MARPA-407099 format. One record per residue (C-alpha): x, y, z. Coordinates in nm, 4 decimals, padded with zeros to 6 digits, m for minus. Layout:
x:X | y:Y | z:Z
...
END
This chain:
x:m00.0053 | y:m00.0151 | z:00.0043
x:00.1299 | y:00.3782 | z:m00.0570
x:00.2359 | y:00.5345 | z:00.2403
x:00.1131 | y:00.8629 | z:00.0875
x:m00.0040 | y:01.0062 | z:m00.2534
x:00.2705 | y:01.1042 | z:m00.5158
x:00.2774 | y:01.4668 | z:m00.4112
x:00.5972 | y:01.6835 | z:m00.3683
x:00.6955 | y:01.6757 | z:00.0091
x:00.6368 | y:02.0505 | z:00.0391
x:00.2861 | y:02.0401 | z:m00.0796
x:00.2040 | y:01.7328 | z:00.1356
x:00.3471 | y:01.9017 | z:00.4299
x:00.1234 | y:02.1818 | z:00.3793
x:m00.2055 | y:01.9416 | z:00.4245
x:m00.3385 | y:01.9336 | z:00.7727
x:m00.2992 | y:01.5924 | z:00.9527
x:m00.6656 | y:01.5048 | z:00.9607
x:m00.7013 | y:01.5636 | z:00.6078
x:m00.3724 | y:01.3648 | z:00.5392
x:m00.5369 | y:01.0797 | z:00.6966
x:m00.8632 | y:01.0931 | z:00.5105
x:m00.6722 | y:01.1302 | z:00.1715
x:m00.4638 | y:00.8092 | z:00.2583
x:m00.7867 | y:00.6418 | z:00.3413
x:m00.9202 | y:00.7198 | z:00.0162
x:m00.5997 | y:00.6291 | z:m00.1677
x:m00.5955 | y:00.2833 | z:00.0112
x:m00.9750 | y:00.2097 | z:m00.0552
x:m00.9061 | y:00.2901 | z:m00.4105
x:m00.5903 | y:00.0668 | z:m00.4469
x:m00.7836 | y:m00.2113 | z:m00.2960
x:m01.0762 | y:m00.1783 | z:m00.5474
x:m00.8205 | y:m00.1375 | z:m00.8291
x:m00.6612 | y:m00.4653 | z:m00.7255
x:m00.9808 | y:m00.6391 | z:m00.7136
x:m01.0948 | y:m00.5079 | z:m01.0509
x:m00.7758 | y:m00.6311 | z:m01.2028
x:m00.8023 | y:m00.9644 | z:m01.0418
x:m01.1552 | y:m01.0085 | z:m01.1694
x:m01.0409 | y:m00.8933 | z:m01.5078
x:m00.7428 | y:m01.1557 | z:m01.5055
x:m00.9863 | y:m01.4358 | z:m01.4043
x:m00.9553 | y:m01.7580 | z:m01.6604
x:m01.0083 | y:m02.1399 | z:m01.6618
x:m00.6844 | y:m02.1686 | z:m01.4749
x:m00.7523 | y:m01.9553 | z:m01.1629
x:m01.1311 | y:m01.9763 | z:m01.1388
x:m01.4438 | y:m02.1821 | z:m01.2272
x:m01.4884 | y:m02.0213 | z:m01.5431
x:m01.4925 | y:m02.2277 | z:m01.8703
x:m01.1757 | y:m02.2688 | z:m02.1254
x:m01.4200 | y:m02.1271 | z:m02.3922
x:m01.4431 | y:m01.8069 | z:m02.1912
x:m01.0653 | y:m01.7417 | z:m02.2128
x:m00.9281 | y:m01.4415 | z:m02.3869
x:m00.6515 | y:m01.5106 | z:m02.6458
x:m00.3966 | y:m01.3536 | z:m02.3943
x:m00.4380 | y:m01.6882 | z:m02.2052
x:m00.1586 | y:m01.9159 | z:m02.3157
x:m00.2769 | y:m02.2754 | z:m02.3499
x:m00.0670 | y:m02.5518 | z:m02.2415
x:00.2123 | y:m02.6050 | z:m02.5217
x:00.1284 | y:m02.9137 | z:m02.7381
x:00.3229 | y:m03.2108 | z:m02.6936
x:00.6403 | y:m03.2346 | z:m02.9065
x:00.6368 | y:m03.4932 | z:m03.1901
x:00.7594 | y:m03.8157 | z:m03.1180
x:00.8744 | y:m03.8707 | z:m03.4855
x:00.6573 | y:m04.1958 | z:m03.4838
x:00.4133 | y:m04.2548 | z:m03.7572
x:00.0576 | y:m04.1716 | z:m03.6540
x:m00.1948 | y:m04.4825 | z:m03.5603
x:m00.1476 | y:m04.7744 | z:m03.3539
x:00.2238 | y:m04.8531 | z:m03.2381
x:00.3794 | y:m05.2105 | z:m03.2706
x:00.2782 | y:m05.3938 | z:m02.9655
x:m00.0539 | y:m05.2163 | z:m02.9174
x:m00.3568 | y:m05.4140 | z:m02.8446
x:m00.5514 | y:m05.4568 | z:m03.1880
x:m00.9292 | y:m05.3617 | z:m03.1751
x:m01.1270 | y:m05.4496 | z:m03.4453
x:m01.5232 | y:m05.3753 | z:m03.5164
x:m01.7116 | y:m05.6968 | z:m03.3843
x:m01.8966 | y:m05.8899 | z:m03.6743
x:m02.2610 | y:m05.9098 | z:m03.7200
x:m02.3966 | y:m06.2693 | z:m03.5739
x:m02.4740 | y:m06.4929 | z:m03.8745
x:m02.8491 | y:m06.5284 | z:m03.7821
x:m02.8499 | y:m06.1351 | z:m03.8601
x:m02.7233 | y:m06.1296 | z:m04.1949
x:m02.9200 | y:m06.0505 | z:m04.4974
x:m02.7104 | y:m06.2641 | z:m04.7331
x:m02.3857 | y:m06.4876 | z:m04.7227
x:m02.2184 | y:m06.4760 | z:m05.0204
x:m01.9174 | y:m06.7096 | z:m05.0822
x:m01.6374 | y:m06.5898 | z:m05.3001
x:m01.3758 | y:m06.8446 | z:m05.4479
x:m01.0569 | y:m06.7926 | z:m05.6230
x:m01.1061 | y:m06.9797 | z:m05.9488
x:m00.7227 | y:m07.0032 | z:m06.0585
x:m00.3956 | y:m07.0258 | z:m05.8819
x:m00.2602 | y:m06.6746 | z:m05.8417
x:00.0892 | y:m06.8087 | z:m05.9453
x:00.0527 | y:m07.1092 | z:m06.1823
x:m00.2855 | y:m07.0486 | z:m06.3018
x:m00.4397 | y:m07.4104 | z:m06.2048
x:m00.7856 | y:m07.4466 | z:m06.1401
x:m00.8976 | y:m07.4399 | z:m05.7733
x:m01.1603 | y:m07.6476 | z:m05.5991
x:m01.2942 | y:m07.6977 | z:m05.2475
x:m01.4007 | y:m07.4729 | z:m04.9539
x:m01.1764 | y:m07.2740 | z:m04.7030
x:m01.3061 | y:m07.3895 | z:m04.3317
x:m01.2047 | y:m07.0501 | z:m04.1952
x:m01.2567 | y:m06.7948 | z:m04.4809
x:m01.1914 | y:m06.4462 | z:m04.4269
x:m01.5216 | y:m06.2518 | z:m04.3409
x:m01.5814 | y:m05.9147 | z:m04.4932
x:m01.9072 | y:m05.7768 | z:m04.3874
x:m02.0787 | y:m05.4776 | z:m04.5181
x:m02.3464 | y:m05.2798 | z:m04.3597
x:m02.5791 | y:m05.0517 | z:m04.5557
x:m02.9275 | y:m04.8761 | z:m04.4497
x:m03.2349 | y:m04.9282 | z:m04.6452
x:m03.4458 | y:m04.6447 | z:m04.7336
x:m03.5975 | y:m04.5191 | z:m04.3956
x:m03.9707 | y:m04.5116 | z:m04.4500
x:m04.2022 | y:m04.4821 | z:m04.1400
x:m04.4803 | y:m04.7428 | z:m04.1170
x:m04.7981 | y:m04.5448 | z:m04.0897
x:m05.1539 | y:m04.7205 | z:m03.9722
x:m05.4742 | y:m04.5402 | z:m04.0610
x:m05.7852 | y:m04.6131 | z:m03.8549
x:m06.1027 | y:m04.5135 | z:m04.0009
x:m06.3548 | y:m04.4298 | z:m03.7209
x:m06.6902 | y:m04.4706 | z:m03.8666
x:m06.9776 | y:m04.2576 | z:m03.7560
x:m07.3156 | y:m04.4647 | z:m03.7737
x:m07.6572 | y:m04.3401 | z:m03.7319
x:m07.9105 | y:m04.5675 | z:m03.5543
x:m08.1847 | y:m04.6538 | z:m03.7627
x:m08.4243 | y:m04.6728 | z:m03.4439
x:m08.3253 | y:m04.3650 | z:m03.2552
x:m08.1378 | y:m04.1589 | z:m03.5041
x:m07.8457 | y:m04.0990 | z:m03.2598
x:m07.4870 | y:m04.0900 | z:m03.4178
x:m07.2150 | y:m04.3202 | z:m03.2922
x:m06.8668 | y:m04.2934 | z:m03.3400
x:m06.6160 | y:m04.6203 | z:m03.3427
x:m06.3603 | y:m04.6139 | z:m03.0774
x:m05.9977 | y:m04.6742 | z:m03.1464
x:m05.8776 | y:m05.0357 | z:m03.0859
x:m05.6828 | y:m05.1091 | z:m02.7517
x:m05.3431 | y:m05.0146 | z:m02.7473
x:m05.3579 | y:m04.7493 | z:m03.0459
x:m05.2006 | y:m04.4246 | z:m02.9232
x:m05.4317 | y:m04.1228 | z:m02.9228
x:m05.1895 | y:m03.9251 | z:m03.0733
x:m05.0256 | y:m03.9177 | z:m03.4133
x:m04.6946 | y:m04.0934 | z:m03.2890
x:m04.6063 | y:m04.4195 | z:m03.1742
x:m04.3674 | y:m04.4759 | z:m02.8679
x:m04.0571 | y:m04.5634 | z:m03.0680
x:m04.0992 | y:m04.2545 | z:m03.2703
x:m04.1547 | y:m04.0540 | z:m02.9686
x:m03.8442 | y:m04.1937 | z:m02.7978
x:m03.6340 | y:m04.0968 | z:m03.0979
x:m03.7396 | y:m03.7538 | z:m03.0671
x:m03.6676 | y:m03.7595 | z:m02.6866
x:m03.3288 | y:m03.9012 | z:m02.7466
x:m03.2459 | y:m03.6141 | z:m03.0316
x:m03.3223 | y:m03.3715 | z:m02.7840
x:m03.1934 | y:m03.5051 | z:m02.4505
x:m02.9023 | y:m03.7197 | z:m02.5797
x:m02.7797 | y:m03.4958 | z:m02.8876
x:m02.8909 | y:m03.1659 | z:m02.7731
x:m03.0965 | y:m03.0796 | z:m03.0933
x:m03.3277 | y:m02.7839 | z:m03.0765
x:m03.6973 | y:m02.8173 | z:m03.1996
x:m03.6393 | y:m02.6857 | z:m03.5439
x:m03.3201 | y:m02.9153 | z:m03.6318
x:m03.5286 | y:m03.2051 | z:m03.5051
x:m03.8212 | y:m03.0843 | z:m03.7368
x:m03.5830 | y:m03.0741 | z:m04.0118
x:m03.4056 | y:m03.4048 | z:m03.9205
x:m03.7237 | y:m03.5828 | z:m03.9130
x:m03.8198 | y:m03.4455 | z:m04.2386
x:m03.5057 | y:m03.5395 | z:m04.4339
x:m03.4517 | y:m03.8658 | z:m04.2611
x:m03.8210 | y:m04.0047 | z:m04.2153
x:m04.0267 | y:m03.8050 | z:m04.4514
x:m04.2480 | y:m03.7264 | z:m04.1819
x:m04.3887 | y:m03.3854 | z:m04.1338
x:m04.4094 | y:m03.2553 | z:m03.7574
x:m04.4642 | y:m02.9145 | z:m03.6178
x:m04.2735 | y:m02.7304 | z:m03.3452
x:m04.5650 | y:m02.7178 | z:m03.1371
x:m04.6390 | y:m03.0851 | z:m03.1709
x:m04.2591 | y:m03.1521 | z:m03.0553
x:m04.3099 | y:m02.9258 | z:m02.7597
x:m04.6278 | y:m03.0997 | z:m02.6785
x:m04.4693 | y:m03.4492 | z:m02.7044
x:m04.1856 | y:m03.3377 | z:m02.4666
x:m04.4356 | y:m03.2021 | z:m02.2047
x:m04.6145 | y:m03.5624 | z:m02.2430
x:m04.2774 | y:m03.7443 | z:m02.2110
x:m04.1813 | y:m03.5702 | z:m01.8850
x:m04.5235 | y:m03.6800 | z:m01.7243
x:m04.4515 | y:m04.0219 | z:m01.8375
x:m04.0857 | y:m04.0314 | z:m01.6857
x:m04.1864 | y:m03.8666 | z:m01.3776
x:m04.2036 | y:m04.2198 | z:m01.1767
x:m03.8835 | y:m04.3618 | z:m01.2749
x:m03.7045 | y:m04.0240 | z:m01.2150
x:m03.8392 | y:m03.9911 | z:m00.8725
x:m03.7113 | y:m04.3330 | z:m00.7939
x:m03.3620 | y:m04.2307 | z:m00.8950
x:m03.3985 | y:m03.9246 | z:m00.6785
x:m03.4719 | y:m04.1579 | z:m00.3558
x:m03.1776 | y:m04.3622 | z:m00.4749
x:m02.9459 | y:m04.0484 | z:m00.4581
x:m03.0872 | y:m03.9490 | z:m00.1357
x:m03.0258 | y:m04.2976 | z:00.0321
x:m02.6611 | y:m04.3480 | z:m00.1489
x:m02.3588 | y:m04.3660 | z:00.0867
x:m02.1821 | y:m04.0870 | z:m00.1336
x:m02.2821 | y:m03.8798 | z:m00.4046
x:m02.1022 | y:m03.5931 | z:m00.6276
x:m02.2738 | y:m03.2598 | z:m00.6637
x:m02.2599 | y:m02.9447 | z:m00.8725
x:m02.4532 | y:m02.6710 | z:m01.0227
x:m02.4589 | y:m02.4154 | z:m01.2964
x:m02.6860 | y:m02.1473 | z:m01.4158
x:m02.9946 | y:m02.1974 | z:m01.6292
x:m03.2476 | y:m01.9893 | z:m01.8035
x:m03.5903 | y:m02.0324 | z:m01.7738
x:m03.7672 | y:m01.7610 | z:m02.0107
x:m03.6082 | y:m01.4666 | z:m01.8712
x:m03.5447 | y:m01.5810 | z:m01.5258
x:m03.2071 | y:m01.6909 | z:m01.3893
x:m03.2526 | y:m02.0454 | z:m01.2280
x:m02.9946 | y:m02.3424 | z:m01.1229
x:m02.9510 | y:m02.6633 | z:m01.2927
x:m02.8198 | y:m02.9228 | z:m01.0276
x:m02.6527 | y:m03.2480 | z:m01.0697
x:m02.5723 | y:m03.5421 | z:m00.8289
x:m02.3849 | y:m03.8261 | z:m00.9396
x:m02.3665 | y:m04.1778 | z:m00.7708
x:m02.1985 | y:m04.4968 | z:m00.8735
x:m02.5050 | y:m04.6111 | z:m01.0583
x:m02.7389 | y:m04.2845 | z:m01.1149
x:m02.7093 | y:m03.9515 | z:m01.2344
x:m03.0254 | y:m03.7077 | z:m01.1450
x:m03.0474 | y:m03.3407 | z:m01.2697
x:m03.2725 | y:m03.0896 | z:m01.1073
x:m03.3650 | y:m02.7338 | z:m01.2192
x:m03.4474 | y:m02.5245 | z:m00.9048
x:m03.5091 | y:m02.1519 | z:m00.8589
x:m03.2150 | y:m02.1199 | z:m00.6061
x:m02.8447 | y:m02.2618 | z:m00.5426
x:m02.9204 | y:m02.2579 | z:m00.1664
x:m02.8573 | y:m02.5148 | z:00.0914
x:m03.2382 | y:m02.5773 | z:00.0894
x:m03.2018 | y:m02.7345 | z:m00.2625
x:m02.8853 | y:m02.9108 | z:m00.1796
x:m03.0437 | y:m03.1029 | z:00.1076
x:m03.3566 | y:m03.1947 | z:m00.1068
x:m03.1410 | y:m03.3365 | z:m00.3621
x:m02.9093 | y:m03.5120 | z:m00.1216
x:m03.0939 | y:m03.6050 | z:00.1594
x:m02.9714 | y:m03.5005 | z:00.5280
x:m02.8115 | y:m03.8237 | z:00.6529
x:m02.5051 | y:m03.7562 | z:00.8753
x:m02.3097 | y:m04.0394 | z:00.7461
x:m02.3322 | y:m03.9568 | z:00.3777
x:m02.0351 | y:m03.8488 | z:00.1951
x:m02.0506 | y:m03.5573 | z:m00.0308
x:m01.7924 | y:m03.4462 | z:m00.2945
x:m01.8168 | y:m03.0851 | z:m00.3924
x:m01.6558 | y:m02.7425 | z:m00.4393
x:m01.6636 | y:m02.5066 | z:m00.1443
x:m01.9794 | y:m02.3392 | z:m00.2180
x:m02.1500 | y:m02.2195 | z:00.1296
x:m02.4662 | y:m02.4131 | z:00.0277
x:m02.2971 | y:m02.7541 | z:00.1513
x:m02.1448 | y:m02.6141 | z:00.4595
x:m02.4196 | y:m02.8234 | z:00.6575
x:m02.2724 | y:m03.1459 | z:00.5222
x:m02.0862 | y:m03.3299 | z:00.8119
x:m01.8799 | y:m03.5479 | z:00.5967
x:m01.7324 | y:m03.3829 | z:00.2831
x:m01.4663 | y:m03.4046 | z:00.0356
x:m01.3200 | y:m03.0676 | z:m00.1197
x:m01.2579 | y:m03.1048 | z:m00.4728
x:m00.8720 | y:m03.0710 | z:m00.5052
x:m00.9374 | y:m02.9488 | z:m00.9009
x:m01.1095 | y:m02.6504 | z:m00.7750
x:m00.8343 | y:m02.6011 | z:m00.4947
x:m00.5643 | y:m02.5997 | z:m00.7574
x:m00.7674 | y:m02.3014 | z:m00.9357
x:m00.7572 | y:m02.1152 | z:m00.6020
x:m00.3825 | y:m02.1922 | z:m00.5284
x:m00.3197 | y:m02.0639 | z:m00.9081
x:m00.5177 | y:m01.7601 | z:m00.8273
x:m00.2943 | y:m01.6899 | z:m00.5402
x:00.0409 | y:m01.7312 | z:m00.7691
x:m00.1250 | y:m01.4893 | z:m01.0030
x:m00.1768 | y:m01.2255 | z:m00.7271
x:00.1923 | y:m01.2071 | z:m00.6886
x:00.3984 | y:m01.1185 | z:m00.3575
x:00.3628 | y:m01.3158 | z:m00.0593
x:00.0610 | y:m01.4780 | z:m00.1881
x:00.2617 | y:m01.6170 | z:m00.4930
x:00.5076 | y:m01.8082 | z:m00.2816
x:00.2171 | y:m01.9589 | z:m00.0643
x:00.0217 | y:m02.0680 | z:m00.3998
x:00.3321 | y:m02.2313 | z:m00.5389
x:00.3851 | y:m02.4263 | z:m00.2394
x:00.0487 | y:m02.5500 | z:m00.2161
x:00.0341 | y:m02.6322 | z:m00.5893
x:00.3812 | y:m02.8282 | z:m00.5161
x:00.1837 | y:m03.0345 | z:m00.2394
x:m00.1127 | y:m03.0954 | z:m00.4837
x:00.1166 | y:m03.2365 | z:m00.7676
x:00.2267 | y:m03.4862 | z:m00.4879
x:m00.1036 | y:m03.5821 | z:m00.3756
x:m00.2262 | y:m03.6351 | z:m00.7266
x:00.1076 | y:m03.8382 | z:m00.8383
x:00.0208 | y:m04.0696 | z:m00.5311
x:m00.3341 | y:m04.0696 | z:m00.6020
x:m00.2876 | y:m04.1901 | z:m00.9685
x:m00.0815 | y:m04.4744 | z:m00.8332
x:m00.3318 | y:m04.6183 | z:m00.5847
x:m00.5877 | y:m04.5888 | z:m00.8760
x:m00.4034 | y:m04.7874 | z:m01.1101
x:m00.3079 | y:m05.0436 | z:m00.8330
x:00.0672 | y:m04.9777 | z:m00.8095
x:00.0591 | y:m04.8161 | z:m00.4360
x:m00.1455 | y:m04.9471 | z:m00.1448
x:m00.4043 | y:m04.7132 | z:00.0313
x:m00.2008 | y:m04.7870 | z:00.3607
x:00.1176 | y:m04.6175 | z:00.1737
x:m00.0974 | y:m04.3216 | z:00.0578
x:m00.2175 | y:m04.2789 | z:00.4201
x:00.1252 | y:m04.2550 | z:00.5612
x:00.2453 | y:m04.0304 | z:00.2936
x:m00.0347 | y:m03.7937 | z:00.3350
x:00.0116 | y:m03.7888 | z:00.7082
x:00.3266 | y:m03.5816 | z:00.6328
x:00.1808 | y:m03.3942 | z:00.3589
x:m00.0784 | y:m03.2858 | z:00.5716
x:00.1317 | y:m03.1099 | z:00.8180
x:00.3036 | y:m02.9303 | z:00.5288
x:00.0010 | y:m02.8286 | z:00.3844
x:m00.1552 | y:m02.6999 | z:00.7183
x:00.1867 | y:m02.4831 | z:00.7750
x:00.1487 | y:m02.3437 | z:00.4090
x:m00.2207 | y:m02.2456 | z:00.4906
x:m00.1201 | y:m02.0686 | z:00.7978
x:00.1608 | y:m01.8814 | z:00.6172
x:m00.1176 | y:m01.7780 | z:00.3850
x:m00.3391 | y:m01.6583 | z:00.6534
x:m00.0565 | y:m01.4267 | z:00.7905
x:00.0346 | y:m01.2926 | z:00.4410
x:m00.0712 | y:m00.9217 | z:00.3547
x:m00.3065 | y:m01.0312 | z:00.0517
x:m00.6698 | y:m01.0016 | z:00.1971
x:m00.8250 | y:m01.2749 | z:m00.0531
x:m00.5520 | y:m01.5103 | z:m00.0061
x:m00.5477 | y:m01.4764 | z:00.3782
x:m00.9374 | y:m01.5353 | z:00.3455
x:m00.9084 | y:m01.8400 | z:00.1360
x:m00.6380 | y:m02.0188 | z:00.3478
x:m00.8396 | y:m01.9152 | z:00.6642
x:m01.1524 | y:m02.0918 | z:00.5202
x:m00.9366 | y:m02.3957 | z:00.4470
x:m00.7864 | y:m02.4140 | z:00.7724
x:m01.1129 | y:m02.4059 | z:00.9456
x:m01.2452 | y:m02.7240 | z:00.7309
x:m00.9171 | y:m02.8722 | z:00.6701
x:m01.0554 | y:m03.2149 | z:00.7416
x:m01.2583 | y:m03.1774 | z:00.4325
x:m00.9357 | y:m03.2111 | z:00.2291
x:m00.8458 | y:m03.5510 | z:00.3292
x:m01.1708 | y:m03.7398 | z:00.3344
x:m01.0640 | y:m03.9614 | z:00.0291
x:m00.7812 | y:m04.0926 | z:00.2176
x:m01.0087 | y:m04.2145 | z:00.5171
x:m01.3009 | y:m04.3464 | z:00.3291
x:m01.2682 | y:m04.6226 | z:00.0527
x:m01.4539 | y:m04.5315 | z:m00.2857
x:m01.4199 | y:m04.1600 | z:m00.2335
x:m01.2349 | y:m03.9455 | z:m00.5114
x:m01.0356 | y:m03.6548 | z:m00.4480
x:m01.1884 | y:m03.4316 | z:m00.7113
x:m01.5605 | y:m03.3508 | z:m00.8154
x:m01.4986 | y:m03.4411 | z:m01.1993
x:m01.7879 | y:m03.7006 | z:m01.2034
x:m02.0491 | y:m03.4252 | z:m01.1508
x:m01.8616 | y:m03.1658 | z:m01.3751
x:m01.8428 | y:m03.4190 | z:m01.6778
x:m02.1994 | y:m03.4899 | z:m01.6165
x:m02.2904 | y:m03.1242 | z:m01.5945
x:m02.0727 | y:m03.0475 | z:m01.9210
x:m02.3476 | y:m03.2082 | z:m02.1315
x:m02.6128 | y:m02.9919 | z:m01.9888
x:m02.4023 | y:m02.6855 | z:m02.0403
x:m02.3630 | y:m02.7406 | z:m02.3968
x:m02.7429 | y:m02.8115 | z:m02.4000
x:m02.7805 | y:m02.4603 | z:m02.2533
x:m02.5700 | y:m02.3060 | z:m02.5040
x:m02.7550 | y:m02.4314 | z:m02.8032
x:m03.1110 | y:m02.3950 | z:m02.6482
x:m03.0444 | y:m02.1058 | z:m02.4501
x:m03.2475 | y:m02.2522 | z:m02.1570
x:m03.6028 | y:m02.3255 | z:m02.1459
x:m03.9207 | y:m02.1142 | z:m02.2027
x:m04.1564 | y:m02.2569 | z:m01.9269
x:m04.1832 | y:m02.4651 | z:m01.6078
x:m04.2936 | y:m02.7819 | z:m01.8134
x:m03.9914 | y:m02.7227 | z:m02.0518
x:m03.7487 | y:m02.7585 | z:m01.7675
x:m03.9282 | y:m03.0535 | z:m01.6295
x:m03.8514 | y:m03.2364 | z:m01.9681
x:m03.4927 | y:m03.1188 | z:m01.9553
x:m03.4226 | y:m03.2360 | z:m01.6171
x:m03.5807 | y:m03.5667 | z:m01.6507
x:m03.4774 | y:m03.6571 | z:m01.9924
x:m03.0970 | y:m03.5512 | z:m01.8981
x:m03.1423 | y:m03.7792 | z:m01.5784
x:m03.2597 | y:m04.0710 | z:m01.8008
x:m02.9838 | y:m04.0549 | z:m02.0683
x:m02.7148 | y:m04.0064 | z:m01.7990
x:m02.8235 | y:m04.2797 | z:m01.6098
x:m02.8667 | y:m04.5252 | z:m01.8951
x:m02.5230 | y:m04.4364 | z:m02.0110
x:m02.3872 | y:m04.5122 | z:m01.6594
x:m02.5693 | y:m04.8660 | z:m01.6549
x:m02.4839 | y:m04.9486 | z:m02.0366
x:m02.8516 | y:m04.9318 | z:m02.1201
x:m02.9632 | y:m04.8343 | z:m02.4652
x:m03.1218 | y:m04.4846 | z:m02.3999
x:m03.3470 | y:m04.5288 | z:m02.7341
x:m03.4668 | y:m04.9030 | z:m02.6255
x:m03.5494 | y:m04.7816 | z:m02.2611
x:m03.7497 | y:m04.4683 | z:m02.3692
x:m03.9391 | y:m04.6941 | z:m02.6046
x:m04.0311 | y:m04.9233 | z:m02.3456
x:m04.1260 | y:m04.6423 | z:m02.0721
x:m04.3650 | y:m04.4886 | z:m02.3843
x:m04.4957 | y:m04.8383 | z:m02.4612
x:m04.5883 | y:m04.8971 | z:m02.1000
x:m04.7734 | y:m04.5925 | z:m02.0526
x:m04.9761 | y:m04.6370 | z:m02.3431
x:m05.0546 | y:m04.9732 | z:m02.2474
x:m05.1474 | y:m04.8562 | z:m01.8979
x:m04.8451 | y:m05.0489 | z:m01.7188
x:m04.5997 | y:m04.8826 | z:m01.4702
x:m04.2825 | y:m04.7611 | z:m01.6468
x:m03.9714 | y:m04.9765 | z:m01.6261
x:m03.7430 | y:m04.8649 | z:m01.3384
x:m03.3886 | y:m04.7510 | z:m01.3582
x:m03.2818 | y:m04.8528 | z:m01.0145
x:m02.9839 | y:m05.0719 | z:m01.0354
x:m03.0934 | y:m05.3803 | z:m00.9097
x:m03.4322 | y:m05.3521 | z:m01.1313
x:m03.2510 | y:m05.2618 | z:m01.4287
x:m02.9959 | y:m05.5495 | z:m01.3913
x:m03.2958 | y:m05.7844 | z:m01.3301
x:m03.4764 | y:m05.6465 | z:m01.6415
x:m03.1689 | y:m05.6893 | z:m01.8845
x:m03.1109 | y:m06.0494 | z:m01.7495
x:m03.4898 | y:m06.1479 | z:m01.8337
END
C-alpha cells in the first residue's frame, strides 16, 4: 500500500494531519478496489471456475506435446481392436467368394476354406415410417337416429406418433442436444415425416409426465446413497435465471432445475443423513454437510489464483500447488494399483502437516483474499482428506463436472427453457440419458419401453440398479 500519494513533500506538508489521514484512507480504498478489479479482469479457467471457452486470446494454452517422430496410428505391440462382426443369424445374405485359379500357376482351384476371411458390408435401407390409418366410422341408429362413432382399438395411441418414434424425438433432444427446429428438419429429411414445432413441444411435455415415476425413484436412490458428487450451474427459464443441479452416484445421475442454489435445494437432492459423504466444491450451500470432500481440482485453481496475485501470495500458492502435484501423483498410483492405500495414508500424514503450515503462512500474508481463502481451508481442513480415510471417495468432483458438461452444452445451444414444463422435460430426459449410459442401457430402447408401458396402462420400467439388472437378464 502507498504511504502517501505521489505529491511533492512541501505540498504534502501543507495538508493538515486530519486531511492527510482522509486522503490516505481514500487512496488505500481505491488501491484495494483497483486490485480487486484487476484480479476479476484476469480471471480465467486456470485460476477460477470459468470455462476454457471464455478465456481471452492472451491466456496461453498448455503447449502441445512435441512430436515423437513416429508414424500416426497404432504403434507396434499395441492391443489390436477390430469392429465386432454381426452374428450369422442377423445377416441378410452370405455370399461365398472363391478364387477360380491359382494366382501363381493358374491351376483351377476347387473346394472350401474351413475358415474364410469374413468381409461384412453394412448398409441402411431407405428409412420409411410405417403408418397405420384407423378409420373411425360414425353410424346413425335406424331406431333412435343417434350418431355413434367407433372407438380406437385397445393399445392404439391417441396421438399421431407411436412410442418408438416419440422415443427417437426425445433422444435427439436429450442425448444429442438438438433444438426443436433441427429435430423437425431431421425428421423430415430422414423419415419423410411432417411435424410441427408445437407438436414436438407437446410430445416433450407428455414425455416428461411419463418419466416422472422412474426419475422420482432415482431421486430417492441418490438420497439413500452412501456417497454422491454434486455440482450446479446457471440455467435460464424464460427470462428468469434459475439453477441446474446434478448429483452423481456410482449407478445413477439426477438433474434438477431449481429457482435457487441455496442449501435447501442441496438438502432436498442429497438428503440429510449425517453419514453420507459428499464430494463438492466449496460453495457455502454445502456447509451443512458433515462428511465432505473438497474438490482438489477446484483447490488447484484457488492456488493458481494466489500465484497470479503475486507477492507473498504467489509463494504460498506455489507451495500449495507443489503439494497438490505430489498428492495427485500418489493418487494415480493408488488408482492404477501400483500403490496401496496404507502407503498413501502414511505419505499423506506428512503432507497434511506441510499443507497446514503453508495455509497458516497464507493466513499471515498481507493479501486479504489469499488470507481469507487459507483461513477458510484451515477451518475445514478435515474436508481435504476424506478420500484418504474413506474407501471409494475421489479427491475431485470430476464425475459431477463431466455430467454437467453435457447440460452446459445443451444450455448454450438452446438458451435454456421457456417454461416450467420445459424445465421438467430437460431435467428428466437428462437424468434418463445419463443414468442409462452409466448402466450401459440403450437409451432409445429404454424410452421406447417407457412410452409403450404408458400406452398400455403399465408402470414405467425402473432405472434403479437392481431393477435394471433384473430386466436386462430377463
